[in-house]
ChimeraX commands (.cxc) that place a marker at each C-alpha (Angstrom):
marker #1 position -4.56,7.52,-46.57 radius 0.5
marker #1 position -3.81,3.96,-46.60 radius 0.5
marker #1 position -5.30,2.13,-43.87 radius 0.5
marker #1 position -5.35,-1.76,-43.72 radius 0.5
marker #1 position -7.31,-3.75,-41.32 radius 0.5
marker #1 position -5.78,-7.01,-39.62 radius 0.5
marker #1 position -7.79,-9.60,-37.58 radius 0.5
marker #1 position -6.40,-9.75,-34.52 radius 0.5
marker #1 position -4.73,-12.95,-32.93 radius 0.5
marker #1 position -7.08,-15.27,-32.12 radius 0.5
marker #1 position -6.21,-15.09,-28.27 radius 0.5
marker #1 position -7.18,-11.59,-28.54 radius 0.5
marker #1 position -10.74,-11.73,-30.21 radius 0.5
marker #1 position -12.31,-11.71,-26.67 radius 0.5
marker #1 position -11.17,-8.02,-26.47 radius 0.5
marker #1 position -9.88,-6.30,-29.93 radius 0.5
marker #1 position -12.49,-6.10,-32.67 radius 0.5
marker #1 position -9.49,-5.06,-35.30 radius 0.5
marker #1 position -6.33,-3.81,-35.62 radius 0.5
marker #1 position -5.80,-1.23,-38.36 radius 0.5
marker #1 position -2.67,0.10,-39.71 radius 0.5
marker #1 position -2.98,3.80,-40.98 radius 0.5
marker #1 position -0.35,5.42,-43.31 radius 0.5
marker #1 position -1.24,9.09,-44.65 radius 0.5
marker #1 position 1.22,11.76,-46.67 radius 0.5
marker #1 position -0.38,14.91,-47.00 radius 0.5
marker #1 position 0.72,16.86,-50.62 radius 0.5
marker #1 position 3.88,18.37,-50.44 radius 0.5
marker #1 position 1.99,21.92,-50.55 radius 0.5
marker #1 position 0.00,21.16,-47.34 radius 0.5
marker #1 position 1.90,21.33,-44.27 radius 0.5
marker #1 position -1.07,20.15,-42.13 radius 0.5
marker #1 position -4.81,19.53,-41.96 radius 0.5
marker #1 position -7.64,19.74,-39.65 radius 0.5
marker #1 position -10.43,16.75,-39.83 radius 0.5
marker #1 position -13.54,16.36,-37.73 radius 0.5
marker #1 position -13.39,13.31,-35.50 radius 0.5
marker #1 position -17.13,12.83,-33.66 radius 0.5
marker #1 position -17.86,10.24,-31.04 radius 0.5
marker #1 position -17.43,6.76,-32.41 radius 0.5
marker #1 position -18.51,3.42,-30.58 radius 0.5
marker #1 position -14.73,2.19,-30.06 radius 0.5
marker #1 position -12.48,2.86,-27.13 radius 0.5
marker #1 position -9.03,2.25,-29.21 radius 0.5
marker #1 position -5.50,2.19,-28.37 radius 0.5
marker #1 position -3.31,4.10,-30.56 radius 0.5
marker #1 position 0.19,3.86,-31.36 radius 0.5
marker #1 position 1.80,6.76,-33.44 radius 0.5
marker #1 position 5.07,5.57,-35.37 radius 0.5
marker #1 position 6.35,9.30,-36.08 radius 0.5
marker #1 position 4.87,12.47,-35.01 radius 0.5
marker #1 position 1.72,12.29,-32.91 radius 0.5
marker #1 position -1.61,14.17,-33.96 radius 0.5
marker #1 position -2.84,17.50,-32.23 radius 0.5
marker #1 position -6.52,17.53,-30.95 radius 0.5
marker #1 position -8.77,20.25,-30.15 radius 0.5
marker #1 position -12.31,20.91,-28.83 radius 0.5
marker #1 position -14.79,22.24,-31.23 radius 0.5
marker #1 position -15.41,25.38,-29.08 radius 0.5
marker #1 position -11.29,25.74,-28.63 radius 0.5
marker #1 position -9.11,27.52,-31.15 radius 0.5
marker #1 position -6.12,25.57,-29.66 radius 0.5
marker #1 position -5.00,22.15,-30.03 radius 0.5
marker #1 position -2.60,19.85,-27.83 radius 0.5
marker #1 position -0.42,17.41,-28.95 radius 0.5
marker #1 position -1.08,13.86,-28.20 radius 0.5
marker #1 position 1.39,11.22,-26.45 radius 0.5
marker #1 position 2.91,8.81,-28.80 radius 0.5
marker #1 position 0.80,6.01,-27.44 radius 0.5
marker #1 position -2.78,7.30,-26.30 radius 0.5
marker #1 position -6.07,5.36,-25.38 radius 0.5
marker #1 position -9.33,7.14,-25.58 radius 0.5
marker #1 position -12.57,6.76,-22.97 radius 0.5
marker #1 position -16.13,7.04,-24.00 radius 0.5
marker #1 position -16.39,9.96,-26.03 radius 0.5
marker #1 position -19.51,12.04,-26.03 radius 0.5
marker #1 position -18.42,15.30,-27.69 radius 0.5
marker #1 position -16.54,15.70,-31.37 radius 0.5
marker #1 position -12.86,16.66,-31.25 radius 0.5
marker #1 position -11.00,18.24,-33.97 radius 0.5
marker #1 position -7.64,16.26,-35.24 radius 0.5
marker #1 position -5.00,18.13,-36.72 radius 0.5
marker #1 position -2.52,15.80,-38.75 radius 0.5
marker #1 position 1.34,17.55,-39.38 radius 0.5
marker #1 position 2.59,16.29,-42.91 radius 0.5
marker #1 position 2.49,12.58,-42.05 radius 0.5
marker #1 position -0.01,10.12,-39.80 radius 0.5
marker #1 position 1.33,6.72,-39.43 radius 0.5
marker #1 position 0.08,4.77,-36.67 radius 0.5
marker #1 position -1.34,1.33,-35.37 radius 0.5
marker #1 position -4.71,1.50,-33.81 radius 0.5
marker #1 position -6.14,-1.28,-31.61 radius 0.5
marker #1 position -10.07,-1.10,-31.65 radius 0.5
marker #1 position -11.46,-2.62,-28.58 radius 0.5
marker #1 position -14.61,-4.24,-28.32 radius 0.5
marker #1 position -17.15,-2.54,-25.81 radius 0.5
marker #1 position -16.19,-3.39,-22.33 radius 0.5
marker #1 position -13.25,-4.39,-23.05 radius 0.5
marker #1 position -10.81,-1.38,-21.79 radius 0.5
marker #1 position -12.40,-1.98,-18.26 radius 0.5
marker #1 position -11.56,-5.90,-18.68 radius 0.5
marker #1 position -8.09,-4.73,-19.36 radius 0.5
marker #1 position -7.49,-1.68,-17.05 radius 0.5
marker #1 position -10.49,-2.34,-14.00 radius 0.5
marker #1 position -11.16,1.12,-14.12 radius 0.5
marker #1 position -14.83,2.11,-14.19 radius 0.5
marker #1 position -15.39,3.59,-17.51 radius 0.5
marker #1 position -17.13,6.30,-16.25 radius 0.5
marker #1 position -14.05,8.23,-14.72 radius 0.5
marker #1 position -12.48,8.46,-18.15 radius 0.5
marker #1 position -15.22,10.09,-20.12 radius 0.5
marker #1 position -14.36,12.35,-23.00 radius 0.5
marker #1 position -10.82,11.85,-22.51 radius 0.5
marker #1 position -7.51,11.01,-23.85 radius 0.5
marker #1 position -5.19,9.33,-21.82 radius 0.5
marker #1 position -1.23,8.68,-22.02 radius 0.5
marker #1 position -0.98,5.30,-22.36 radius 0.5
marker #1 position 2.21,4.65,-20.25 radius 0.5
marker #1 position 0.50,6.26,-16.96 radius 0.5
marker #1 position -1.74,2.93,-17.05 radius 0.5
marker #1 position 0.34,0.01,-18.28 radius 0.5
marker #1 position 3.60,-1.58,-17.23 radius 0.5
marker #1 position 7.02,0.27,-17.87 radius 0.5
marker #1 position 7.73,-1.90,-20.88 radius 0.5
marker #1 position 4.83,0.53,-22.71 radius 0.5
marker #1 position 8.30,2.72,-22.73 radius 0.5
marker #1 position 10.02,0.35,-24.64 radius 0.5
marker #1 position 7.53,-0.50,-27.29 radius 0.5
marker #1 position 7.09,3.36,-27.81 radius 0.5
marker #1 position 10.63,3.36,-28.74 radius 0.5
marker #1 position 10.86,0.54,-30.88 radius 0.5
marker #1 position 7.54,1.85,-32.92 radius 0.5
marker #1 position 9.86,4.89,-33.96 radius 0.5
marker #1 position 12.49,2.53,-35.97 radius 0.5
marker #1 position 9.86,0.39,-37.51 radius 0.5
marker #1 position 10.58,-0.32,-41.27 radius 0.5
marker #1 position 7.39,-1.06,-41.71 radius 0.5
marker #1 position 3.72,-0.64,-40.08 radius 0.5
marker #1 position 2.92,-4.87,-40.59 radius 0.5
marker #1 position 6.20,-4.69,-38.50 radius 0.5
marker #1 position 4.39,-2.32,-35.91 radius 0.5
marker #1 position 1.39,-4.43,-35.60 radius 0.5
marker #1 position 3.10,-7.52,-34.89 radius 0.5
marker #1 position 4.73,-5.59,-31.61 radius 0.5
marker #1 position 1.80,-4.12,-30.52 radius 0.5
marker #1 position -0.14,-7.43,-30.72 radius 0.5
marker #1 position 2.81,-9.46,-29.17 radius 0.5
marker #1 position 2.85,-6.36,-26.14 radius 0.5
marker #1 position -0.98,-7.15,-25.51 radius 0.5
marker #1 position -0.67,-11.10,-25.78 radius 0.5
marker #1 position 2.05,-11.19,-23.43 radius 0.5
marker #1 position -0.70,-9.59,-20.81 radius 0.5
marker #1 position -3.88,-11.54,-21.85 radius 0.5
marker #1 position -3.98,-13.91,-18.92 radius 0.5
marker #1 position -4.15,-10.62,-16.77 radius 0.5
marker #1 position -7.11,-9.29,-18.38 radius 0.5
marker #1 position -10.42,-9.89,-16.48 radius 0.5
marker #1 position -12.46,-12.72,-18.28 radius 0.5
marker #1 position -15.75,-12.16,-20.17 radius 0.5
marker #1 position -19.31,-12.34,-18.59 radius 0.5
marker #1 position -22.74,-12.82,-19.98 radius 0.5
marker #1 position -22.93,-8.70,-20.08 radius 0.5
marker #1 position -19.99,-8.48,-22.74 radius 0.5
marker #1 position -21.64,-10.89,-25.10 radius 0.5
marker #1 position -25.03,-8.75,-24.96 radius 0.5
marker #1 position -23.36,-5.39,-25.15 radius 0.5
marker #1 position -21.63,-7.15,-28.67 radius 0.5
marker #1 position -24.85,-8.02,-29.72 radius 0.5
marker #1 position -26.20,-4.10,-29.51 radius 0.5
marker #1 position -22.69,-3.12,-31.41 radius 0.5
marker #1 position -23.30,-5.51,-34.33 radius 0.5
marker #1 position -27.01,-4.48,-34.40 radius 0.5
marker #1 position -25.80,-0.51,-34.67 radius 0.5
marker #1 position -27.79,0.20,-31.75 radius 0.5
marker #1 position -30.91,-1.12,-33.35 radius 0.5
marker #1 position -31.78,-3.69,-30.42 radius 0.5
marker #1 position -34.03,-2.96,-27.72 radius 0.5
marker #1 position -32.30,-2.27,-24.43 radius 0.5
marker #1 position -34.73,-4.71,-22.59 radius 0.5
marker #1 position -33.60,-7.44,-25.17 radius 0.5
marker #1 position -29.89,-6.62,-24.43 radius 0.5
marker #1 position -30.43,-6.57,-20.60 radius 0.5
marker #1 position -32.18,-10.17,-21.01 radius 0.5
marker #1 position -29.29,-11.25,-22.80 radius 0.5
marker #1 position -26.88,-10.14,-20.27 radius 0.5
marker #1 position -28.64,-12.15,-17.50 radius 0.5
marker #1 position -29.30,-8.92,-15.62 radius 0.5
marker #1 position -32.24,-6.81,-14.81 radius 0.5
marker #1 position -32.70,-3.74,-16.25 radius 0.5
marker #1 position -31.25,-1.80,-13.50 radius 0.5
marker #1 position -28.64,-3.91,-13.24 radius 0.5
marker #1 position -27.69,-3.86,-16.70 radius 0.5
marker #1 position -27.82,-0.11,-16.81 radius 0.5
marker #1 position -25.36,0.21,-14.05 radius 0.5
marker #1 position -23.36,-2.15,-15.67 radius 0.5
marker #1 position -23.26,-0.30,-18.96 radius 0.5
marker #1 position -22.10,2.91,-16.70 radius 0.5
marker #1 position -19.37,0.99,-15.01 radius 0.5
marker #1 position -18.13,-1.06,-18.24 radius 0.5
marker #1 position -18.97,1.39,-21.21 radius 0.5
marker #1 position -19.02,4.86,-19.28 radius 0.5
marker #1 position -22.66,5.55,-20.27 radius 0.5
marker #1 position -25.95,4.38,-20.29 radius 0.5
marker #1 position -27.11,1.83,-23.09 radius 0.5
marker #1 position -29.73,4.14,-24.62 radius 0.5
marker #1 position -26.95,6.51,-25.02 radius 0.5
marker #1 position -24.64,3.90,-26.28 radius 0.5
marker #1 position -27.35,3.05,-28.84 radius 0.5
marker #1 position -27.57,6.55,-29.94 radius 0.5
marker #1 position -24.02,6.92,-30.84 radius 0.5
marker #1 position -23.78,3.70,-32.51 radius 0.5
marker #1 position -26.60,4.84,-34.99 radius 0.5
marker #1 position -24.80,8.26,-35.55 radius 0.5
marker #1 position -21.34,6.81,-36.02 radius 0.5
marker #1 position -23.35,4.51,-38.86 radius 0.5
marker #1 position -24.76,7.60,-40.10 radius 0.5
marker #1 position -21.15,9.43,-39.99 radius 0.5
marker #1 position -19.30,6.79,-41.26 radius 0.5
marker #1 position -21.33,6.13,-44.46 radius 0.5
marker #1 position -21.08,9.93,-45.45 radius 0.5
marker #1 position -17.28,9.59,-44.92 radius 0.5
marker #1 position -16.79,6.27,-47.03 radius 0.5
marker #1 position -19.91,7.35,-49.61 radius 0.5
marker #1 position -20.21,11.11,-50.06 radius 0.5
marker #1 position -22.46,10.34,-53.54 radius 0.5
marker #1 position -25.39,9.15,-50.92 radius 0.5
marker #1 position -28.27,11.54,-49.95 radius 0.5
marker #1 position -28.62,12.19,-46.45 radius 0.5
marker #1 position -32.44,10.71,-46.54 radius 0.5
marker #1 position -30.35,7.44,-48.05 radius 0.5
marker #1 position -28.35,7.63,-44.99 radius 0.5
marker #1 position -30.81,8.07,-42.35 radius 0.5
marker #1 position -32.61,5.10,-43.59 radius 0.5
marker #1 position -29.40,2.98,-44.03 radius 0.5
marker #1 position -28.58,3.86,-40.40 radius 0.5
marker #1 position -31.66,2.79,-38.97 radius 0.5
marker #1 position -33.35,6.18,-37.95 radius 0.5
marker #1 position -36.93,6.64,-37.98 radius 0.5
marker #1 position -36.90,9.66,-39.96 radius 0.5
marker #1 position -34.35,12.12,-41.24 radius 0.5
marker #1 position -34.91,14.76,-38.41 radius 0.5
marker #1 position -33.87,12.07,-35.64 radius 0.5
marker #1 position -30.51,11.89,-37.16 radius 0.5
marker #1 position -30.12,15.85,-37.91 radius 0.5
marker #1 position -30.95,16.06,-33.99 radius 0.5
marker #1 position -28.21,13.48,-32.97 radius 0.5
marker #1 position -25.63,15.22,-35.58 radius 0.5
marker #1 position -25.94,18.27,-33.81 radius 0.5
marker #1 position -25.60,16.74,-30.54 radius 0.5
marker #1 position -22.42,14.24,-31.23 radius 0.5
marker #1 position -20.93,16.56,-34.26 radius 0.5
marker #1 position -21.95,20.20,-33.07 radius 0.5
marker #1 position -23.19,20.64,-36.41 radius 0.5
marker #1 position -25.92,19.68,-38.67 radius 0.5
marker #1 position -25.16,17.33,-41.76 radius 0.5
marker #1 position -24.90,19.97,-44.14 radius 0.5
marker #1 position -22.16,21.72,-41.92 radius 0.5
marker #1 position -20.20,18.67,-41.90 radius 0.5
marker #1 position -20.26,17.61,-45.39 radius 0.5
marker #1 position -18.54,21.05,-45.96 radius 0.5
marker #1 position -15.85,20.37,-43.39 radius 0.5
marker #1 position -15.12,16.87,-44.79 radius 0.5
marker #1 position -14.66,18.64,-48.15 radius 0.5
marker #1 position -12.11,21.09,-46.72 radius 0.5
marker #1 position -9.92,17.64,-45.58 radius 0.5
marker #1 position -8.28,15.01,-47.73 radius 0.5
marker #1 position -8.20,12.70,-44.60 radius 0.5
marker #1 position -11.08,10.51,-43.66 radius 0.5
marker #1 position -10.59,9.51,-40.22 radius 0.5
marker #1 position -13.61,7.06,-39.62 radius 0.5
marker #1 position -14.44,5.26,-42.50 radius 0.5
marker #1 position -12.50,2.55,-42.20 radius 0.5
marker #1 position -13.88,1.60,-38.77 radius 0.5
marker #1 position -15.65,-1.59,-38.98 radius 0.5
marker #1 position -18.05,-3.64,-36.47 radius 0.5
marker link #1:1,2 radius 0.2
marker link #1:2,3 radius 0.2
marker link #1:3,4 radius 0.2
marker link #1:4,5 radius 0.2
marker link #1:5,6 radius 0.2
marker link #1:6,7 radius 0.2
marker link #1:7,8 radius 0.2
marker link #1:8,9 radius 0.2
marker link #1:9,10 radius 0.2
marker link #1:10,11 radius 0.2
marker link #1:11,12 radius 0.2
marker link #1:12,13 radius 0.2
marker link #1:13,14 radius 0.2
marker link #1:14,15 radius 0.2
marker link #1:15,16 radius 0.2
marker link #1:16,17 radius 0.2
marker link #1:17,18 radius 0.2
marker link #1:18,19 radius 0.2
marker link #1:19,20 radius 0.2
marker link #1:20,21 radius 0.2
marker link #1:21,22 radius 0.2
marker link #1:22,23 radius 0.2
marker link #1:23,24 radius 0.2
marker link #1:24,25 radius 0.2
marker link #1:25,26 radius 0.2
marker link #1:26,27 radius 0.2
marker link #1:27,28 radius 0.2
marker link #1:28,29 radius 0.2
marker link #1:29,30 radius 0.2
marker link #1:30,31 radius 0.2
marker link #1:31,32 radius 0.2
marker link #1:32,33 radius 0.2
marker link #1:33,34 radius 0.2
marker link #1:34,35 radius 0.2
marker link #1:35,36 radius 0.2
marker link #1:36,37 radius 0.2
marker link #1:37,38 radius 0.2
marker link #1:38,39 radius 0.2
marker link #1:39,40 radius 0.2
marker link #1:40,41 radius 0.2
marker link #1:41,42 radius 0.2
marker link #1:42,43 radius 0.2
marker link #1:43,44 radius 0.2
marker link #1:44,45 radius 0.2
marker link #1:45,46 radius 0.2
marker link #1:46,47 radius 0.2
marker link #1:47,48 radius 0.2
marker link #1:48,49 radius 0.2
marker link #1:49,50 radius 0.2
marker link #1:50,51 radius 0.2
marker link #1:51,52 radius 0.2
marker link #1:52,53 radius 0.2
marker link #1:53,54 radius 0.2
marker link #1:54,55 radius 0.2
marker link #1:55,56 radius 0.2
marker link #1:56,57 radius 0.2
marker link #1:57,58 radius 0.2
marker link #1:58,59 radius 0.2
marker link #1:59,60 radius 0.2
marker link #1:60,61 radius 0.2
marker link #1:61,62 radius 0.2
marker link #1:62,63 radius 0.2
marker link #1:63,64 radius 0.2
marker link #1:64,65 radius 0.2
marker link #1:65,66 radius 0.2
marker link #1:66,67 radius 0.2
marker link #1:67,68 radius 0.2
marker link #1:68,69 radius 0.2
marker link #1:69,70 radius 0.2
marker link #1:70,71 radius 0.2
marker link #1:71,72 radius 0.2
marker link #1:72,73 radius 0.2
marker link #1:73,74 radius 0.2
marker link #1:74,75 radius 0.2
marker link #1:75,76 radius 0.2
marker link #1:76,77 radius 0.2
marker link #1:77,78 radius 0.2
marker link #1:78,79 radius 0.2
marker link #1:79,80 radius 0.2
marker link #1:80,81 radius 0.2
marker link #1:81,82 radius 0.2
marker link #1:82,83 radius 0.2
marker link #1:83,84 radius 0.2
marker link #1:84,85 radius 0.2
marker link #1:85,86 radius 0.2
marker link #1:86,87 radius 0.2
marker link #1:87,88 radius 0.2
marker link #1:88,89 radius 0.2
marker link #1:89,90 radius 0.2
marker link #1:90,91 radius 0.2
marker link #1:91,92 radius 0.2
marker link #1:92,93 radius 0.2
marker link #1:93,94 radius 0.2
marker link #1:94,95 radius 0.2
marker link #1:95,96 radius 0.2
marker link #1:96,97 radius 0.2
marker link #1:97,98 radius 0.2
marker link #1:98,99 radius 0.2
marker link #1:99,100 radius 0.2
marker link #1:100,101 radius 0.2
marker link #1:101,102 radius 0.2
marker link #1:102,103 radius 0.2
marker link #1:103,104 radius 0.2
marker link #1:104,105 radius 0.2
marker link #1:105,106 radius 0.2
marker link #1:106,107 radius 0.2
marker link #1:107,108 radius 0.2
marker link #1:108,109 radius 0.2
marker link #1:109,110 radius 0.2
marker link #1:110,111 radius 0.2
marker link #1:111,112 radius 0.2
marker link #1:112,113 radius 0.2
marker link #1:113,114 radius 0.2
marker link #1:114,115 radius 0.2
marker link #1:115,116 radius 0.2
marker link #1:116,117 radius 0.2
marker link #1:117,118 radius 0.2
marker link #1:118,119 radius 0.2
marker link #1:119,120 radius 0.2
marker link #1:120,121 radius 0.2
marker link #1:121,122 radius 0.2
marker link #1:122,123 radius 0.2
marker link #1:123,124 radius 0.2
marker link #1:124,125 radius 0.2
marker link #1:125,126 radius 0.2
marker link #1:126,127 radius 0.2
marker link #1:127,128 radius 0.2
marker link #1:128,129 radius 0.2
marker link #1:129,130 radius 0.2
marker link #1:130,131 radius 0.2
marker link #1:131,132 radius 0.2
marker link #1:132,133 radius 0.2
marker link #1:133,134 radius 0.2
marker link #1:134,135 radius 0.2
marker link #1:135,136 radius 0.2
marker link #1:136,137 radius 0.2
marker link #1:137,138 radius 0.2
marker link #1:138,139 radius 0.2
marker link #1:139,140 radius 0.2
marker link #1:140,141 radius 0.2
marker link #1:141,142 radius 0.2
marker link #1:142,143 radius 0.2
marker link #1:143,144 radius 0.2
marker link #1:144,145 radius 0.2
marker link #1:145,146 radius 0.2
marker link #1:146,147 radius 0.2
marker link #1:147,148 radius 0.2
marker link #1:148,149 radius 0.2
marker link #1:149,150 radius 0.2
marker link #1:150,151 radius 0.2
marker link #1:151,152 radius 0.2
marker link #1:152,153 radius 0.2
marker link #1:153,154 radius 0.2
marker link #1:154,155 radius 0.2
marker link #1:155,156 radius 0.2
marker link #1:156,157 radius 0.2
marker link #1:157,158 radius 0.2
marker link #1:158,159 radius 0.2
marker link #1:159,160 radius 0.2
marker link #1:160,161 radius 0.2
marker link #1:161,162 radius 0.2
marker link #1:162,163 radius 0.2
marker link #1:163,164 radius 0.2
marker link #1:164,165 radius 0.2
marker link #1:165,166 radius 0.2
marker link #1:166,167 radius 0.2
marker link #1:167,168 radius 0.2
marker link #1:168,169 radius 0.2
marker link #1:169,170 radius 0.2
marker link #1:170,171 radius 0.2
marker link #1:171,172 radius 0.2
marker link #1:172,173 radius 0.2
marker link #1:173,174 radius 0.2
marker link #1:174,175 radius 0.2
marker link #1:175,176 radius 0.2
marker link #1:176,177 radius 0.2
marker link #1:177,178 radius 0.2
marker link #1:178,179 radius 0.2
marker link #1:179,180 radius 0.2
marker link #1:180,181 radius 0.2
marker link #1:181,182 radius 0.2
marker link #1:182,183 radius 0.2
marker link #1:183,184 radius 0.2
marker link #1:184,185 radius 0.2
marker link #1:185,186 radius 0.2
marker link #1:186,187 radius 0.2
marker link #1:187,188 radius 0.2
marker link #1:188,189 radius 0.2
marker link #1:189,190 radius 0.2
marker link #1:190,191 radius 0.2
marker link #1:191,192 radius 0.2
marker link #1:192,193 radius 0.2
marker link #1:193,194 radius 0.2
marker link #1:194,195 radius 0.2
marker link #1:195,196 radius 0.2
marker link #1:196,197 radius 0.2
marker link #1:197,198 radius 0.2
marker link #1:198,199 radius 0.2
marker link #1:199,200 radius 0.2
marker link #1:200,201 radius 0.2
marker link #1:201,202 radius 0.2
marker link #1:202,203 radius 0.2
marker link #1:203,204 radius 0.2
marker link #1:204,205 radius 0.2
marker link #1:205,206 radius 0.2
marker link #1:206,207 radius 0.2
marker link #1:207,208 radius 0.2
marker link #1:208,209 radius 0.2
marker link #1:209,210 radius 0.2
marker link #1:210,211 radius 0.2
marker link #1:211,212 radius 0.2
marker link #1:212,213 radius 0.2
marker link #1:213,214 radius 0.2
marker link #1:214,215 radius 0.2
marker link #1:215,216 radius 0.2
marker link #1:216,217 radius 0.2
marker link #1:217,218 radius 0.2
marker link #1:218,219 radius 0.2
marker link #1:219,220 radius 0.2
marker link #1:220,221 radius 0.2
marker link #1:221,222 radius 0.2
marker link #1:222,223 radius 0.2
marker link #1:223,224 radius 0.2
marker link #1:224,225 radius 0.2
marker link #1:225,226 radius 0.2
marker link #1:226,227 radius 0.2
marker link #1:227,228 radius 0.2
marker link #1:228,229 radius 0.2
marker link #1:229,230 radius 0.2
marker link #1:230,231 radius 0.2
marker link #1:231,232 radius 0.2
marker link #1:232,233 radius 0.2
marker link #1:233,234 radius 0.2
marker link #1:234,235 radius 0.2
marker link #1:235,236 radius 0.2
marker link #1:236,237 radius 0.2
marker link #1:237,238 radius 0.2
marker link #1:238,239 radius 0.2
marker link #1:239,240 radius 0.2
marker link #1:240,241 radius 0.2
marker link #1:241,242 radius 0.2
marker link #1:242,243 radius 0.2
marker link #1:243,244 radius 0.2
marker link #1:244,245 radius 0.2
marker link #1:245,246 radius 0.2
marker link #1:246,247 radius 0.2
marker link #1:247,248 radius 0.2
marker link #1:248,249 radius 0.2
marker link #1:249,250 radius 0.2
marker link #1:250,251 radius 0.2
marker link #1:251,252 radius 0.2
marker link #1:252,253 radius 0.2
marker link #1:253,254 radius 0.2
marker link #1:254,255 radius 0.2
marker link #1:255,256 radius 0.2
marker link #1:256,257 radius 0.2
marker link #1:257,258 radius 0.2
marker link #1:258,259 radius 0.2
marker link #1:259,260 radius 0.2
marker link #1:260,261 radius 0.2
marker link #1:261,262 radius 0.2
marker link #1:262,263 radius 0.2
marker link #1:263,264 radius 0.2
marker link #1:264,265 radius 0.2
marker link #1:265,266 radius 0.2
marker link #1:266,267 radius 0.2
marker link #1:267,268 radius 0.2
marker link #1:268,269 radius 0.2
marker link #1:269,270 radius 0.2
marker link #1:270,271 radius 0.2
marker link #1:271,272 radius 0.2
marker link #1:272,273 radius 0.2
marker link #1:273,274 radius 0.2
marker link #1:274,275 radius 0.2
view
């Protein structure tokens, strides 16, 4: 699985953390694989350049093919991702609160869902979809996507102190206190909690938990040689039991089970997410 991380255009950096190009081809004797995809701290806009993946809930045996351009709202529960033969995509990882500033929709209305981006953006999105099916390289596709966003940047909402504050929580991987982040946002604690639900779709303590859990999960994907004790320490957990609790809540299984599930797939869907 080849992933290239691109720094976004300077004008987009108030909204976009990274733009990634993803290229994965399964071995000839494998037609499809299923990989776990637990909650991450990112809301992303994903452009599939060939066939889209299919997604299914852990408690469901069925999978649903995704739109060719999709964005995800705030994610609380794990999904499984089925890749069919090849995955070619451009993924735009947005800063916390950026999707609210782009769409103007309260994020709690989009919780735990994936949505066809063509229903939320202007008609040119359909043209972008068609162009991406005919690109010669993912670099070309990345440039198309970036140009599309740059053309619309004047319509995006400007940042407020809340945005800088919640980005500080992101950069700390959830280790800063809620009181500290509220102070940085120039809001009372109650005002800050209301803004969090509106702009990132959840209360700040939940977001901090997902940040910490996601760091632990991404460490497991990226460095399977690490012990779970080392991962818990590196992710900032007080002890391993707190990490196990979060794995059960967000991945649906304990760490040893997710480890077996990762061994069953050649793809690592989140190890290249970078704060």
